[in-house]
C-alpha positions as CSV (number, residue, x, y, z in Angstrom):
1,M,31.8,-44.7,98.0
2,L,31.4,-41.3,96.5
3,D,28.3,-39.1,96.4
4,I,27.1,-39.3,92.8
5,R,26.8,-35.5,92.7
6,K,30.5,-35.4,93.2
7,L,31.3,-37.3,90.0
8,A,31.3,-34.0,88.1
9,L,34.4,-33.1,90.1
10,F,36.5,-35.6,88.0
11,N,35.5,-33.7,84.9
12,K,36.3,-30.5,86.6
13,M,39.7,-31.7,87.7
14,A,40.6,-32.9,84.3
15,K,39.4,-29.6,82.7
16,E,41.2,-27.4,85.2
17,G,44.4,-29.4,85.0
18,G,44.3,-29.4,81.2
19,N,43.5,-25.7,80.9
20,T,46.3,-24.8,83.3
21,V,48.8,-26.8,81.3
22,A,47.7,-25.1,78.1
23,D,47.9,-21.6,79.6
24,H,51.4,-22.3,80.8
25,L,52.6,-23.8,77.5
26,S,51.0,-20.9,75.6
27,Q,52.9,-18.3,77.7
28,M,56.2,-20.2,77.3
29,T,56.0,-20.8,73.5
30,G,54.0,-17.7,72.5
31,M,51.7,-20.1,70.6
32,E,48.1,-20.8,71.0
33,T,47.9,-24.1,72.8
34,E,44.9,-26.1,74.1
35,M,44.6,-29.3,75.9
36,E,41.6,-31.5,75.3
37,I,40.6,-34.2,77.7
38,T,38.8,-36.8,75.6
39,K,38.2,-39.6,78.0
40,I,38.2,-40.3,81.8
41,N,38.3,-43.9,82.8
42,F,38.8,-46.0,85.9
43,I,41.0,-49.0,84.9
44,D,42.6,-51.8,86.8
45,I,46.3,-51.3,86.9
46,P,47.2,-54.6,85.1
47,D,44.8,-53.6,82.3
48,I,46.6,-50.2,82.1
49,K,49.9,-52.0,81.5
50,T,48.2,-53.8,78.6
51,H,46.6,-50.6,77.3
52,V,49.9,-48.7,77.4
53,G,51.8,-51.5,75.6
54,D,55.5,-52.2,75.2
55,E,56.3,-49.5,72.7
56,K,59.2,-47.3,73.7
57,L,57.9,-43.9,74.9
58,I,59.1,-40.8,76.7
59,G,57.6,-40.7,80.2
60,I,57.5,-37.8,82.6
61,S,56.4,-38.8,86.1
62,I,55.9,-37.1,89.4
63,E,55.0,-38.3,92.9
64,L,52.3,-36.4,94.9
65,Q,53.7,-35.6,98.3
66,E,50.4,-34.6,99.9
67,P,46.9,-36.1,99.6
68,P,45.8,-37.6,97.3
69,H,49.2,-39.3,97.4
70,G,50.3,-41.3,94.3
71,H,51.8,-40.7,90.9
72,I,51.1,-39.0,87.6
73,L,52.6,-40.1,84.4
74,F,52.6,-38.3,81.0
75,L,53.5,-40.4,78.0
76,L,54.4,-39.2,74.5
77,D,56.2,-40.8,71.6
78,Y,59.6,-39.9,70.3
79,A,58.4,-37.9,67.3
80,N,55.9,-35.8,69.4
81,A,58.6,-35.0,71.9
82,K,61.0,-34.0,69.2
83,N,58.4,-31.7,67.6
84,L,57.5,-30.2,71.0
85,A,61.2,-29.5,71.7
86,Q,61.8,-27.9,68.3
87,G,58.6,-25.8,68.6
88,M,59.8,-24.5,72.0
89,L,63.3,-23.8,70.9
90,G,62.1,-22.0,67.7
91,D,64.9,-19.7,66.3
92,M,67.1,-20.1,69.3
93,G,68.9,-23.0,67.7
94,G,70.0,-26.2,69.4
95,A,67.3,-28.3,67.7
96,D,68.3,-30.8,65.0
97,P,65.4,-32.5,63.2
98,E,67.8,-34.8,61.4
99,Q,69.7,-36.1,64.4
100,S,68.5,-39.3,65.9
101,G,68.2,-38.9,69.6
102,F,67.9,-35.5,71.3
103,T,70.4,-32.7,71.4
104,D,71.2,-31.3,74.8
105,M,69.0,-28.3,74.0
106,E,66.1,-30.5,73.0
107,R,66.5,-32.6,76.1
108,S,66.5,-29.4,78.3
109,A,63.4,-28.2,76.4
110,I,61.5,-31.5,77.0
111,E,62.5,-31.3,80.7
112,E,61.1,-27.8,80.9
113,I,57.9,-28.8,79.1
114,G,57.6,-31.7,81.6
115,N,57.9,-29.3,84.5
116,I,55.2,-27.1,83.0
117,M,52.8,-29.9,82.2
118,T,53.1,-31.6,85.6
119,S,53.0,-28.4,87.7
120,G,50.1,-27.1,85.6
121,F,48.1,-30.2,85.9
122,I,48.6,-30.4,89.7
123,D,47.8,-26.7,90.1
124,G,44.5,-27.3,88.3
125,W,43.7,-30.3,90.6
126,A,44.6,-28.3,93.7
127,N,42.2,-25.5,92.6
128,V,39.3,-27.9,92.3
129,L,40.1,-29.7,95.5
130,E,40.6,-26.4,97.3
131,T,43.9,-27.5,98.7
132,T,47.6,-27.4,97.9
133,I,49.5,-30.4,96.6
134,D,53.3,-30.6,96.7
135,M,55.0,-32.8,94.2
136,S,58.4,-34.3,93.5
137,T,60.7,-33.1,90.8
138,P,59.7,-34.7,87.5
139,T,61.5,-37.9,86.5
140,F,62.2,-38.6,82.8
141,T,62.3,-42.1,81.3
142,Y,62.7,-43.5,77.9
143,G,61.5,-47.1,77.5
144,P,58.5,-49.4,77.3
145,G,55.4,-47.6,78.6
146,S,54.1,-50.7,80.4
147,G,57.4,-50.9,82.3
148,M,57.0,-47.3,83.6
149,V,53.5,-48.1,84.9
150,D,54.8,-51.2,86.6
151,E,57.7,-49.3,88.2
152,L,55.3,-46.6,89.6
153,V,52.4,-48.7,90.8
154,G,53.3,-52.4,90.2
155,G,52.8,-53.1,93.9
156,R,49.2,-51.9,93.8
157,D,47.8,-54.8,91.7
158,S,44.3,-54.8,93.3
159,E,43.8,-51.0,92.8
160,M,42.4,-49.0,90.0
161,A,43.8,-45.9,88.5
162,L,42.2,-42.9,87.0
163,M,43.2,-42.4,83.4
164,F,42.8,-39.1,81.5
165,D,43.3,-39.5,77.7
166,S,44.3,-36.0,76.6
167,H,45.6,-34.3,73.5
168,I,47.7,-31.2,73.5
169,H,47.1,-29.1,70.3
170,A,50.0,-26.8,69.7
171,L,52.6,-25.6,67.1
172,D,50.3,-26.1,64.2
173,S,50.4,-29.8,64.7
174,D,48.6,-32.3,67.0
175,I,50.8,-33.5,69.8
176,D,49.3,-36.5,71.6
177,V,50.1,-36.8,75.3
178,T,48.3,-39.4,77.4
179,V,48.1,-38.7,81.1
180,Y,47.8,-41.5,83.6
181,T,47.0,-40.6,87.2
182,F,47.5,-43.0,90.1
183,P,46.1,-41.2,93.1
184,Q,45.3,-43.1,96.3
185,L,41.6,-43.3,95.6
186,E,40.5,-43.3,99.2
187,E,42.4,-40.0,99.8
188,L,40.9,-38.5,96.7
189,V,37.4,-39.5,97.7
190,D,38.0,-38.0,101.2
191,L,39.1,-34.7,99.6
192,M,36.1,-34.7,97.3
193,Q,33.6,-35.4,100.1
194,E,34.7,-32.2,101.8
195,I,33.8,-30.0,98.8
196,E,30.4,-28.5,98.6
197,V,28.7,-29.0,95.2
């Protein structure tokens, strides 16, 4: 049970997390970047697997090593990842729009972008929750999105997850990134209850 006045904290966490990601990406690419959170939903984990579907996607996941323990998963499709990598590499070379698959430079760029997105998101959360949250090194996967969800939280069938549907706007093109968060909800509620609103 959560005090209804605390519900606004979910919005604040999403906004802070998104803004921190956008600021970090802007600094890194030198381009104006914004992250818009369009929807926040609580969804049963089996329903999330259906929602994500079996399309092959690029996933960047991290594990939270402090309360609210759990996982965060960023999903983006191949074309968006390729565009993001090329935008970051710019004139440095190493990007090849024609090549299927990713060049080594593109892969490095995506990994760096993954680091920025995950750490920025968690920094934003930590600010709102007035705490620090350590996290694991990001893990990169390419495969069916539903399989990634299953691997991270398949053992938590009865639980719900918090889903942020977000869009990163950058590089003169819309890059869609969906963020799925799987915190331990009891721990998250405990942290929220301690915050004065």
